[in-house]
C-alpha positions in Angstrom: 4.8 -7.0 -25.9 4.0 -10.7 -26.4 0.7 -12.0 -27.3 -0.2 -12.9 -23.7 0.8 -9.4 -22.7 -1.5 -7.9 -25.3 -4.4 -10.2 -24.3 -3.9 -9.2 -20.7 -3.7 -5.4 -21.6 -6.9 -5.9 -23.5 -8.6 -7.7 -20.6 -7.6 -5.2 -18.1 -8.7 -2.3 -20.2 -12.0 -3.9 -20.7 -12.5 -4.6 -17.0 -11.4 -1.1 -16.2 -14.2 0.1 -18.6 -16.8 -2.1 -17.0 -15.8 -0.5 -13.5 -15.9 3.0 -14.8 -19.4 2.5 -16.2 -20.5 0.6 -12.9 -19.4 3.7 -11.0 -21.9 6.0 -12.7 -24.9 3.7 -12.8 -26.2 3.9 -9.1 -28.1 6.8 -8.1 -27.4 8.6 -4.9 -30.3 6.7 -3.2 -28.9 3.4 -4.4 -25.4 4.0 -3.4 -25.8 3.1 0.4 -27.2 -0.3 -0.6 -24.2 -1.0 -2.8 -21.3 -0.4 -0.3 -19.9 -4.0 -0.5 -20.1 -3.8 -4.3 -18.2 -0.4 -4.3 -15.6 -1.8 -2.0 -15.0 -4.8 -4.1 -14.8 -2.7 -7.1 -12.1 -0.4 -5.5 -10.0 -3.5 -4.5 -10.2 -5.2 -7.8 -9.4 -2.0 -9.6 -6.3 -1.6 -7.6 -5.4 -5.2 -8.3 -5.7 -4.5 -12.1 -3.4 -1.5 -11.6 -0.8 -3.8 -9.8 -1.0 -6.3 -12.8 -0.4 -3.5 -15.2 2.6 -2.2 -13.3 4.1 -5.7 -13.5 3.8 -5.5 -17.3 1.1 -8.3 -17.0 3.6 -10.7 -15.6 1.2 -12.8 -13.5 3.2 -15.9 -13.5 6.3 -14.6 -11.7 4.3 -14.6 -8.3 1.0 -13.9 -6.9 -0.3 -10.4 -7.5 -2.1 -9.0 -4.5 -3.4 -5.9 -2.7 -1.8 -5.8 0.7 -4.2 -5.8 3.7 -3.6 -2.2 4.8 -4.2 -1.0 1.4 -7.4 -3.1 1.3 -8.5 -1.5 4.6 -7.8 2.0 3.3 -9.6 1.3 -0.1 -12.6 -0.2 1.8 -12.8 2.7 4.1 -12.6 5.2 1.4 -15.3 3.4 -0.6 -17.5 3.1 2.5 -17.0 6.8 3.2 -18.0 7.8 -0.3 -21.0 5.7 -0.4 -22.6 6.3 2.9 
């Protein structure tokens, strides 16, 4: 693994930890008000997983979450936070 990949691995790990912490902070009463934030968290976490699967090669082409996956993640997050 080169230096850039190590840096990316560190940053991805750090972001995932922040997302993990954010998932446990809201109370049940607060969750309905945070639907948009929870949807974005789910989509960005999926993006990080895709970057990992590409071995952090973000220069070979755009890393993106396909629209159908975004819709599925948004629906799932909305349902869990209603």
